[in-house]
N, CA, C, O and the ligand as a Tripos MOL2 file, in Angstrom:
@<TRIPOS>MOLECULE
protein
  261   259    66     0     0
PROTEIN
NO_CHARGES

@<TRIPOS>ATOM
      1 N         125.7190  148.8160   39.7210 N.3       1 MET1
      2 CA        125.9230  150.1810   40.0620 C.3       1 MET1
      3 C         126.0250  150.3200   41.5960 C.2       1 MET1
      4 O         125.0220  150.4060   42.3040 O.2       1 MET1
      5 N         127.2690  150.3380   42.0670 N.am      2 ALA2
      6 CA        127.3780  150.4620   43.6020 C.3       2 ALA2
      7 C         127.4850  152.0370   43.9970 C.2       2 ALA2
      8 O         128.2520  152.8290   43.4500 O.2       2 ALA2
      9 N         126.6440  152.3240   44.9670 N.am      3 GLU3
     10 CA        126.7230  153.5940   45.4710 C.3       3 GLU3
     11 C         127.5990  153.6520   46.6470 C.2       3 GLU3
     12 O         127.6680  152.7030   47.4270 O.2       3 GLU3
     13 N         128.3090  154.7950   46.8080 N.am      4 PRO4
     14 CA        129.1230  155.0300   47.9100 C.3       4 PRO4
     15 C         128.2630  154.9740   49.3250 C.2       4 PRO4
     16 O         127.3310  155.7350   49.5840 O.2       4 PRO4
     17 N         128.6940  154.0600   50.0740 N.am      5 THR5
     18 CA        127.8270  153.9830   51.3470 C.3       5 THR5
     19 C         128.8230  153.9820   52.4820 C.2       5 THR5
     20 O         129.9840  153.5830   52.3930 O.2       5 THR5
     21 N         128.2310  154.4810   53.5770 N.am      6 GLN6
     22 CA        129.0830  154.5500   54.8290 C.3       6 GLN6
     23 C         128.6330  153.2910   55.6370 C.2       6 GLN6
     24 O         127.5290  153.2590   56.1790 O.2       6 GLN6
     25 N         129.4820  152.3010   55.6980 N.am      7 ALA7
     26 CA        129.4220  151.2310   56.5080 C.3       7 ALA7
     27 C         128.0670  150.7510   56.8710 C.2       7 ALA7
     28 O         127.6870  150.7410   58.0420 O.2       7 ALA7
     29 N         127.2330  150.2980   55.7440 N.am      8 GLN8
     30 CA        125.9900  149.7920   56.0840 C.3       8 GLN8
     31 C         125.9550  148.3240   56.5880 C.2       8 GLN8
     32 O         126.6880  147.4940   56.0500 O.2       8 GLN8
     33 N         125.1660  147.9940   57.5550 N.am      9 SER9
     34 CA        124.9920  146.6430   57.9430 C.3       9 SER9
     35 C         123.8310  146.2060   57.0880 C.2       9 SER9
     36 O         122.7890  146.8550   56.9890 O.2       9 SER9
     37 N         124.0750  145.0520   56.4680 N.am     10 ALA10
     38 CA        123.0130  144.4780   55.6190 C.3      10 ALA10
     39 C         121.9640  143.7140   56.3990 C.2      10 ALA10
     40 O         120.8910  143.3820   55.8950 O.2      10 ALA10
     41 N         122.2960  143.4610   57.5840 N.am     11 ALA11
     42 CA        121.5050  142.6000   58.4210 C.3      11 ALA11
     43 C         120.0810  143.1400   58.6590 C.2      11 ALA11
     44 O         119.1250  142.5060   58.2110 O.2      11 ALA11
     45 N         119.9150  144.1980   59.2940 N.am     12 ASP12
     46 CA        118.6900  144.7910   59.6230 C.3      12 ASP12
     47 C         118.3790  145.9510   58.6520 C.2      12 ASP12
     48 O         118.6790  147.1280   58.8480 O.2      12 ASP12
     49 N         117.7400  145.4540   57.5870 N.am     13 SER13
     50 CA        117.4180  146.4950   56.4880 C.3      13 SER13
     51 C         116.2050  145.9220   55.7580 C.2      13 SER13
     52 O         116.3820  145.2810   54.7220 O.2      13 SER13
     53 N         114.9490  146.1290   56.2650 N.am     14 PRO14
     54 CA        113.8340  145.8380   55.4270 C.3      14 PRO14
     55 C         113.7800  146.9670   54.3730 C.2      14 PRO14
     56 O         113.8260  148.1530   54.7000 O.2      14 PRO14
     57 N         113.6820  146.5570   53.1340 N.am     15 THR15
     58 CA        113.8150  147.5970   52.1110 C.3      15 THR15
     59 C         112.5590  147.8870   51.6420 C.2      15 THR15
     60 O         112.1770  147.5970   50.5080 O.2      15 THR15
     61 N         111.8710  148.4760   52.5150 N.am     16 ALA16
     62 CA        110.4580  149.1840   52.2330 C.3      16 ALA16
     63 C         110.6470  150.4520   51.4520 C.2      16 ALA16
     64 O         111.4770  151.3070   51.7640 O.2      16 ALA16
     65 N         109.8490  150.5320   50.4350 N.am     17 TYR17
     66 CA        109.8970  151.7820   49.6020 C.3      17 TYR17
     67 C         108.7180  152.6340   50.0250 C.2      17 TYR17
     68 O         107.5960  152.1280   50.0450 O.2      17 TYR17
     69 N         108.9230  153.9870   50.3860 N.am     18 GLY18
     70 CA        107.8520  154.6780   50.8070 C.3      18 GLY18
     71 C         108.3220  156.1730   50.9840 C.2      18 GLY18
     72 O         109.3980  156.5580   50.5270 O.2      18 GLY18
     73 N         107.5070  156.9460   51.6310 N.am     19 TRP19
     74 CA        107.8360  158.4350   51.8240 C.3      19 TRP19
     75 C         108.4750  158.6990   52.9910 C.2      19 TRP19
     76 O         108.0610  158.3270   54.0890 O.2      19 TRP19
     77 N         109.5300  159.3660   52.7940 N.am     20 CYS20
     78 CA        110.3870  159.8140   53.9530 C.3      20 CYS20
     79 C         109.8670  161.1990   54.3630 C.2      20 CYS20
     80 O         109.9350  162.1140   53.5420 O.2      20 CYS20
     81 N         109.3580  161.4080   55.5730 N.am     21 ALA21
     82 CA        108.8230  162.6020   55.9580 C.3      21 ALA21
     83 C         109.7660  163.6460   56.3030 C.2      21 ALA21
     84 O         109.3740  164.8020   56.4680 O.2      21 ALA21
     85 N         111.0900  163.2880   56.4330 N.am     22 TRP22
     86 CA        112.1170  164.1590   56.8080 C.3      22 TRP22
     87 C         112.7710  164.8470   55.6140 C.2      22 TRP22
     88 O         113.0680  166.0340   55.7490 O.2      22 TRP22
     89 N         113.0130  164.2610   54.5150 N.am     23 HIS23
     90 CA        113.5940  165.0190   53.4480 C.3      23 HIS23
     91 C         112.4490  165.0200   52.2640 C.2      23 HIS23
     92 O         112.7310  165.2590   51.0890 O.2      23 HIS23
     93 N         111.2670  164.7520   52.6780 N.am     24 ASP24
     94 CA        110.0680  165.0430   51.7830 C.3      24 ASP24
     95 C         110.3500  164.3380   50.4220 C.2      24 ASP24
     96 O         110.4100  165.0330   49.4090 O.2      24 ASP24
     97 N         110.5160  163.0590   50.3560 N.am     25 ASN25
     98 CA        110.6050  162.4030   49.1360 C.3      25 ASN25
     99 C         110.4730  160.9630   49.3330 C.2      25 ASN25
    100 O         110.5000  160.5000   50.4730 O.2      25 ASN25
    101 N         110.3280  160.1950   48.2680 N.am     26 PHE26
    102 CA        110.3700  158.6960   48.4030 C.3      26 PHE26
    103 C         111.7190  158.1760   48.5850 C.2      26 PHE26
    104 O         112.7020  158.7690   48.1410 O.2      26 PHE26
    105 N         111.7800  157.1790   49.1720 N.am     27 ALA27
    106 CA        113.1240  156.5700   49.5050 C.3      27 ALA27
    107 C         112.9650  154.9810   49.7590 C.2      27 ALA27
    108 O         111.9020  154.4620   50.1010 O.2      27 ALA27
    109 N         114.1230  154.3130   49.5510 N.am     28 ARG28
    110 CA        113.9810  152.9600   49.8480 C.3      28 ARG28
    111 C         114.4370  152.6620   51.3700 C.2      28 ARG28
    112 O         115.2610  153.3600   51.9610 O.2      28 ARG28
    113 N         113.9150  151.7430   51.8230 N.am     29 GLY29
    114 CA        114.3730  151.4310   53.2340 C.3      29 GLY29
    115 C         113.7980  152.2810   54.3370 C.2      29 GLY29
    116 O         114.4300  152.5020   55.3700 O.2      29 GLY29
    117 N         112.6350  152.7370   54.1160 N.am     30 VAL30
    118 CA        112.0040  153.6040   55.2540 C.3      30 VAL30
    119 C         111.4860  152.6120   56.3340 C.2      30 VAL30
    120 O         111.1110  151.4570   56.1360 O.2      30 VAL30
    121 N         111.5370  153.2820   57.5110 N.am     31 ARG31
    122 CA        110.9850  152.5500   58.6580 C.3      31 ARG31
    123 C         110.0280  153.5110   59.4060 C.2      31 ARG31
    124 O         110.1530  154.7350   59.4150 O.2      31 ARG31
    125 N         109.1110  152.8470   59.9970 N.am     32 LEU32
    126 CA        108.0600  153.6980   60.7320 C.3      32 LEU32
    127 C         108.7160  154.3130   61.9530 C.2      32 LEU32
    128 O         109.3260  153.6230   62.7700 O.2      32 LEU32
    129 N         108.5810  155.5790   62.0560 N.am     33 ILE33
    130 CA        109.2550  156.2850   63.2530 C.3      33 ILE33
    131 C         108.1720  156.7110   64.3150 C.2      33 ILE33
    132 O         108.4090  156.6630   65.5220 O.2      33 ILE33
    133 N         107.0780  157.0930   63.8420 N.am     34 GLY34
    134 CA        106.0530  157.4640   64.8280 C.3      34 GLY34
    135 C         104.7560  157.5880   64.1330 C.2      34 GLY34
    136 O         104.6170  157.3000   62.9440 O.2      34 GLY34
    137 N         103.6980  158.0740   64.9840 N.am     35 VAL35
    138 CA        102.4020  158.1380   64.3750 C.3      35 VAL35
    139 C         101.9270  159.6030   64.7820 C.2      35 VAL35
    140 O         101.8980  160.0600   65.9240 O.2      35 VAL35
    141 N         101.6070  160.1610   63.7410 N.am     36 HIS36
    142 CA        100.9200  161.6530   63.8640 C.3      36 HIS36
    143 C          99.4990  161.4640   64.1500 C.2      36 HIS36
    144 O          98.7590  160.8000   63.4250 O.2      36 HIS36
    145 N          99.0890  162.1280   65.3440 N.am     37 GLU37
    146 CA         97.6170  162.1240   65.4890 C.3      37 GLU37
    147 C          97.0450  163.3780   65.0200 C.2      37 GLU37
    148 O          97.1870  164.3920   65.7040 O.2      37 GLU37
    149 N          96.4530  163.4030   63.9900 N.am     38 GLN38
    150 CA         95.8240  164.5350   63.4040 C.3      38 GLN38
    151 C          94.3550  164.4710   63.2320 C.2      38 GLN38
    152 O          93.8510  163.5140   62.6450 O.2      38 GLN38
    153 N          93.5500  165.5620   63.7740 N.am     39 SER39
    154 CA         92.1130  165.4140   63.5570 C.3      39 SER39
    155 C          91.6260  165.4180   62.1870 C.2      39 SER39
    156 O          90.5610  164.8950   61.8590 O.2      39 SER39
    157 N          92.4540  166.0400   61.3580 N.am     40 SER40
    158 CA         91.9830  166.0500   59.9300 C.3      40 SER40
    159 C          93.2330  165.9200   59.0220 C.2      40 SER40
    160 O          94.3770  166.0720   59.4500 O.2      40 SER40
    161 N          92.9390  165.6360   57.7810 N.am     41 GLY41
    162 CA         94.1040  165.5570   56.7930 C.3      41 GLY41
    163 C          94.7780  164.2800   56.8990 C.2      41 GLY41
    164 O          94.1340  163.3580   57.3990 O.2      41 GLY41
    165 N          95.9230  164.0770   56.5270 N.am     42 SER42
    166 CA         96.5000  162.8900   56.4310 C.3      42 SER42
    167 C          97.3510  162.4730   57.6640 C.2      42 SER42
    168 O          98.5770  162.5690   57.7020 O.2      42 SER42
    169 N          96.5700  162.0020   58.6650 N.am     43 GLY43
    170 CA         97.2020  161.5770   59.7840 C.3      43 GLY43
    171 C          97.7060  160.0740   59.5310 C.2      43 GLY43
    172 O          97.3370  159.4390   58.5430 O.2      43 GLY43
    173 N          98.5600  159.5640   60.4810 N.am     44 GLY44
    174 CA         99.0370  158.3810   60.2790 C.3      44 GLY44
    175 C         100.4190  158.2030   60.5240 C.2      44 GLY44
    176 O         100.9890  159.0330   61.2320 O.2      44 GLY44
    177 N         101.1170  157.1430   59.9940 N.am     45 GLY45
    178 CA        102.4660  156.8610   60.3620 C.3      45 GLY45
    179 C         103.4130  157.7680   59.5890 C.2      45 GLY45
    180 O         103.1830  158.0600   58.4150 O.2      45 GLY45
    181 N         104.4540  158.2020   60.2360 N.am     46 VAL46
    182 CA        105.5380  158.9600   59.5780 C.3      46 VAL46
    183 C         106.7110  157.9930   59.4800 C.2      46 VAL46
    184 O         107.0640  157.2520   60.3970 O.2      46 VAL46
    185 N         107.2790  158.0720   58.2760 N.am     47 PHE47
    186 CA        108.4990  157.1490   58.0200 C.3      47 PHE47
    187 C         109.7150  158.0040   57.7140 C.2      47 PHE47
    188 O         109.6370  159.1610   57.3000 O.2      47 PHE47
    189 N         110.8190  157.3630   57.9420 N.am     48 ALA48
    190 CA        112.1090  157.9850   57.6470 C.3      48 ALA48
    191 C         113.0120  156.9970   56.9910 C.2      48 ALA48
    192 O         113.0110  155.8050   57.2970 O.2      48 ALA48
    193 N         113.8080  157.5390   56.0500 N.am     49 CYS49
    194 CA        114.7610  156.6850   55.3060 C.3      49 CYS49
    195 C         116.0140  156.5070   56.2270 C.2      49 CYS49
    196 O         116.1340  157.1640   57.2610 O.2      49 CYS49
    197 N         116.9030  155.6320   55.8300 N.am     50 ARG50
    198 CA        118.0540  155.2470   56.5860 C.3      50 ARG50
    199 C         118.8770  156.5290   56.7510 C.2      50 ARG50
    200 O         119.2730  156.8260   57.8790 O.2      50 ARG50
    201 N         119.1490  157.2760   55.7380 N.am     51 THR51
    202 CA        119.9650  158.4370   55.8980 C.3      51 THR51
    203 C         119.4300  159.3620   56.8410 C.2      51 THR51
    204 O         120.1690  159.7720   57.7360 O.2      51 THR51
    205 N         118.2020  159.7640   56.7610 N.am     52 CYS52
    206 CA        117.6950  160.6660   57.6380 C.3      52 CYS52
    207 C         117.5710  160.1410   59.1630 C.2      52 CYS52
    208 O         117.5940  160.9050   60.1280 O.2      52 CYS52
    209 N         117.4490  158.8760   59.2420 N.am     53 ARG53
    210 CA        117.4910  158.1840   60.7050 C.3      53 ARG53
    211 C         118.8620  158.4690   61.2880 C.2      53 ARG53
    212 O         118.9920  158.8280   62.4580 O.2      53 ARG53
    213 N         119.8960  158.3040   60.4500 N.am     54 GLU54
    214 CA        121.1950  158.5300   60.9970 C.3      54 GLU54
    215 C         121.4980  160.0850   61.2250 C.2      54 GLU54
    216 O         122.1920  160.4520   62.1730 O.2      54 GLU54
    217 N         120.9760  160.9230   60.3620 N.am     55 VAL55
    218 CA        121.2470  162.3200   60.5400 C.3      55 VAL55
    219 C         120.5060  162.9220   61.6790 C.2      55 VAL55
    220 O         121.0390  163.7200   62.4500 O.2      55 VAL55
    221 N         119.1980  162.5070   61.7820 N.am     56 TYR56
    222 CA        118.3240  163.0410   62.9100 C.3      56 TYR56
    223 C         118.3050  162.1060   64.1920 C.2      56 TYR56
    224 O         117.6160  162.3270   65.1870 O.2      56 TYR56
    225 N         119.1110  161.0950   64.0320 N.am     57 ASP57
    226 CA        119.1190  160.1650   65.2480 C.3      57 ASP57
    227 C         117.8150  159.6670   65.6190 C.2      57 ASP57
    228 O         117.4320  159.7450   66.7860 O.2      57 ASP57
    229 N         117.0000  159.0830   64.5620 N.am     58 LEU58
    230 CA        115.6920  158.6250   64.7920 C.3      58 LEU58
    231 C         115.7410  157.1630   65.1630 C.2      58 LEU58
    232 O         116.6040  156.4000   64.7270 O.2      58 LEU58
    233 N         114.8130  156.8210   65.9550 N.am     59 VAL59
    234 CA        114.7960  155.3560   66.3030 C.3      59 VAL59
    235 C         113.3050  154.7540   65.8270 C.2      59 VAL59
    236 O         112.2220  155.2200   66.1800 O.2      59 VAL59
    237 N         113.4960  153.6980   65.0100 N.am     60 PRO60
    238 CA        112.1620  153.1790   64.4440 C.3      60 PRO60
    239 C         111.2520  152.7600   65.6960 C.2      60 PRO60
    240 O         111.7070  152.3800   66.7750 O.2      60 PRO60
    241 N         109.9690  152.8850   65.3980 N.am     61 LEU61
    242 CA        109.0190  152.5900   66.4200 C.3      61 LEU61
    243 C         109.2560  151.1750   66.8680 C.2      61 LEU61
    244 O         109.2190  150.9260   68.0730 O.2      61 LEU61
    245 N         109.5000  150.2120   65.9710 N.am     62 ALA62
    246 CA        109.6850  148.8980   66.2970 C.3      62 ALA62
    247 C         110.8590  148.5460   67.2270 C.2      62 ALA62
    248 O         110.8890  147.5110   67.8940 O.2      62 ALA62
    249 N         111.8810  149.5380   67.2210 N.am     63 ASP63
    250 CA        113.1070  149.3400   67.8340 C.3      63 ASP63
    251 C         113.2290  150.0130   69.2330 C.2      63 ASP63
    252 O         114.2240  149.9120   69.9510 O.2      63 ASP63
    253 N         112.1240  150.6970   69.5310 N.am     64 GLN64
    254 CA        111.9450  151.4770   70.7700 C.3      64 GLN64
    255 C         111.4520  150.4600   71.8490 C.2      64 GLN64
    256 O         110.7080  149.5130   71.5980 O.2      64 GLN64
    257 N         111.9760  150.7820   73.1290 N.am     65 PRO65
    258 CA        111.6400  149.9670   74.2860 C.3      65 PRO65
    259 C         110.0350  149.9480   74.6130 C.2      65 PRO65
    260 O         109.6070  149.2980   75.5670 O.2      65 PRO65
    261 ZN        114.9580  160.7600   54.3390 Zn       66 ZN66
@<TRIPOS>BOND
     1     1     2 1
     2     2     3 1
     3     3     4 2
     4     3     5 am
     5     5     6 1
     6     6     7 1
     7     7     8 2
     8     7     9 am
     9     9    10 1
    10    10    11 1
    11    11    12 2
    12    11    13 am
    13    13    14 1
    14    14    15 1
    15    15    16 2
    16    15    17 am
    17    17    18 1
    18    18    19 1
    19    19    20 2
    20    19    21 am
    21    21    22 1
    22    22    23 1
    23    23    24 2
    24    23    25 am
    25    25    26 1
    26    26    27 1
    27    27    28 2
    28    27    29 am
    29    29    30 1
    30    30    31 1
    31    31    32 2
    32    31    33 am
    33    33    34 1
    34    34    35 1
    35    35    36 2
    36    35    37 am
    37    37    38 1
    38    38    39 1
    39    39    40 2
    40    39    41 am
    41    41    42 1
    42    42    43 1
    43    43    44 2
    44    43    45 am
    45    45    46 1
    46    46    47 1
    47    47    48 2
    48    47    49 am
    49    49    50 1
    50    50    51 1
    51    51    52 2
    52    51    53 am
    53    53    54 1
    54    54    55 1
    55    55    56 2
    56    55    57 am
    57    57    58 1
    58    58    59 1
    59    59    60 2
    60    59    61 am
    61    61    62 1
    62    62    63 1
    63    63    64 2
    64    63    65 am
    65    65    66 1
    66    66    67 1
    67    67    68 2
    68    67    69 am
    69    69    70 1
    70    70    71 1
    71    71    72 2
    72    71    73 am
    73    73    74 1
    74    74    75 1
    75    75    76 2
    76    75    77 am
    77    77    78 1
    78    78    79 1
    79    79    80 2
    80    79    81 am
    81    81    82 1
    82    82    83 1
    83    83    84 2
    84    83    85 am
    85    85    86 1
    86    86    87 1
    87    87    88 2
    88    87    89 am
    89    89    90 1
    90    90    91 1
    91    91    92 2
    92    91    93 am
    93    93    94 1
    94    94    95 1
    95    95    96 2
    96    95    97 am
    97    97    98 1
    98    98    99 1
    99    99   100 2
   100    99   101 am
   101   101   102 1
   102   102   103 1
   103   103   104 2
   104   103   105 am
   105   105   106 1
   106   106   107 1
   107   107   108 2
   108   107   109 am
   109   109   110 1
   110   110   111 1
   111   111   112 2
   112   111   113 am
   113   113   114 1
   114   114   115 1
   115   115   116 2
   116   115   117 am
   117   117   118 1
   118   118   119 1
   119   119   120 2
   120   119   121 am
   121   121   122 1
   122   122   123 1
   123   123   124 2
   124   123   125 am
   125   125   126 1
   126   126   127 1
   127   127   128 2
   128   127   129 am
   129   129   130 1
   130   130   131 1
   131   131   132 2
   132   131   133 am
   133   133   134 1
   134   134   135 1
   135   135   136 2
   136   135   137 am
   137   137   138 1
   138   138   139 1
   139   139   140 2
   140   139   141 am
   141   141   142 1
   142   142   143 1
   143   143   144 2
   144   143   145 am
   145   145   146 1
   146   146   147 1
   147   147   148 2
   148   147   149 am
   149   149   150 1
   150   150   151 1
   151   151   152 2
   152   151   153 am
   153   153   154 1
   154   154   155 1
   155   155   156 2
   156   155   157 am
   157   157   158 1
   158   158   159 1
   159   159   160 2
   160   159   161 am
   161   161   162 1
   162   162   163 1
   163   163   164 2
   164   163   165 am
   165   165   166 1
   166   166   167 1
   167   167   168 2
   168   167   169 am
   169   169   170 1
   170   170   171 1
   171   171   172 2
   172   171   173 am
   173   173   174 1
   174   174   175 1
   175   175   176 2
   176   175   177 am
   177   177   178 1
   178   178   179 1
   179   179   180 2
   180   179   181 am
   181   181   182 1
   182   182   183 1
   183   183   184 2
   184   183   185 am
   185   185   186 1
   186   186   187 1
   187   187   188 2
   188   187   189 am
   189   189   190 1
   190   190   191 1
   191   191   192 2
   192   191   193 am
   193   193   194 1
   194   194   195 1
   195   195   196 2
   196   195   197 am
   197   197   198 1
   198   198   199 1
   199   199   200 2
   200   199   201 am
   201   201   202 1
   202   202   203 1
   203   203   204 2
   204   203   205 am
   205   205   206 1
   206   206   207 1
   207   207   208 2
   208   207   209 am
   209   209   210 1
   210   210   211 1
   211   211   212 2
   212   211   213 am
   213   213   214 1
   214   214   215 1
   215   215   216 2
   216   215   217 am
   217   217   218 1
   218   218   219 1
   219   219   220 2
   220   219   221 am
   221   221   222 1
   222   222   223 1
   223   223   224 2
   224   223   225 am
   225   225   226 1
   226   226   227 1
   227   227   228 2
   228   227   229 am
   229   229   230 1
   230   230   231 1
   231   231   232 2
   232   231   233 am
   233   233   234 1
   234   234   235 1
   235   235   236 2
   236   235   237 am
   237   237   238 1
   238   238   239 1
   239   239   240 2
   240   239   241 am
   241   241   242 1
   242   242   243 1
   243   243   244 2
   244   243   245 am
   245   245   246 1
   246   246   247 1
   247   247   248 2
   248   247   249 am
   249   249   250 1
   250   250   251 1
   251   251   252 2
   252   251   253 am
   253   253   254 1
   254   254   255 1
   255   255   256 2
   256   255   257 am
   257   257   258 1
   258   258   259 1
   259   259   260 2
@<TRIPOS>SUBSTRUCTURE
     1 MET1         2 RESIDUE 1 A MET
     2 ALA2         6 RESIDUE 1 A ALA
     3 GLU3        10 RESIDUE 1 A GLU
     4 PRO4        14 RESIDUE 1 A PRO
     5 THR5        18 RESIDUE 1 A THR
     6 GLN6        22 RESIDUE 1 A GLN
     7 ALA7        26 RESIDUE 1 A ALA
     8 GLN8        30 RESIDUE 1 A GLN
     9 SER9        34 RESIDUE 1 A SER
    10 ALA10       38 RESIDUE 1 A ALA
    11 ALA11       42 RESIDUE 1 A ALA
    12 ASP12       46 RESIDUE 1 A ASP
    13 SER13       50 RESIDUE 1 A SER
    14 PRO14       54 RESIDUE 1 A PRO
    15 THR15       58 RESIDUE 1 A THR
    16 ALA16       62 RESIDUE 1 A ALA
    17 TYR17       66 RESIDUE 1 A TYR
    18 GLY18       70 RESIDUE 1 A GLY
    19 TRP19       74 RESIDUE 1 A TRP
    20 CYS20       78 RESIDUE 1 A CYS
    21 ALA21       82 RESIDUE 1 A ALA
    22 TRP22       86 RESIDUE 1 A TRP
    23 HIS23       90 RESIDUE 1 A HIS
    24 ASP24       94 RESIDUE 1 A ASP
    25 ASN25       98 RESIDUE 1 A ASN
    26 PHE26      102 RESIDUE 1 A PHE
    27 ALA27      106 RESIDUE 1 A ALA
    28 ARG28      110 RESIDUE 1 A ARG
    29 GLY29      114 RESIDUE 1 A GLY
    30 VAL30      118 RESIDUE 1 A VAL
    31 ARG31      122 RESIDUE 1 A ARG
    32 LEU32      126 RESIDUE 1 A LEU
    33 ILE33      130 RESIDUE 1 A ILE
    34 GLY34      134 RESIDUE 1 A GLY
    35 VAL35      138 RESIDUE 1 A VAL
    36 HIS36      142 RESIDUE 1 A HIS
    37 GLU37      146 RESIDUE 1 A GLU
    38 GLN38      150 RESIDUE 1 A GLN
    39 SER39      154 RESIDUE 1 A SER
    40 SER40      158 RESIDUE 1 A SER
    41 GLY41      162 RESIDUE 1 A GLY
    42 SER42      166 RESIDUE 1 A SER
    43 GLY43      170 RESIDUE 1 A GLY
    44 GLY44      174 RESIDUE 1 A GLY
    45 GLY45      178 RESIDUE 1 A GLY
    46 VAL46      182 RESIDUE 1 A VAL
    47 PHE47      186 RESIDUE 1 A PHE
    48 ALA48      190 RESIDUE 1 A ALA
    49 CYS49      194 RESIDUE 1 A CYS
    50 ARG50      198 RESIDUE 1 A ARG
    51 THR51      202 RESIDUE 1 A THR
    52 CYS52      206 RESIDUE 1 A CYS
    53 ARG53      210 RESIDUE 1 A ARG
    54 GLU54      214 RESIDUE 1 A GLU
    55 VAL55      218 RESIDUE 1 A VAL
    56 TYR56      222 RESIDUE 1 A TYR
    57 ASP57      226 RESIDUE 1 A ASP
    58 LEU58      230 RESIDUE 1 A LEU
    59 VAL59      234 RESIDUE 1 A VAL
    60 PRO60      238 RESIDUE 1 A PRO
    61 LEU61      242 RESIDUE 1 A LEU
    62 ALA62      246 RESIDUE 1 A ALA
    63 ASP63      250 RESIDUE 1 A ASP
    64 GLN64      254 RESIDUE 1 A GLN
    65 PRO65      258 RESIDUE 1 A PRO
    66 ZN66       261 GROUP 0 **** ****
């Protein structure tokens, strides 16, 4: 079952499955975008899926200078 995709490069795509903090749901291919520093509650890393990274122009932490 092929999904309609917009020119995806298969090269750089770790297929991690996790929570996308941008569209508030689980997704495949999430990348760590940043770390929330919270004194209480669920602090930690925030992840975004590929679609949200493209829509919101997010750069994964590992890809930042
Ligand atoms: Zn998303």
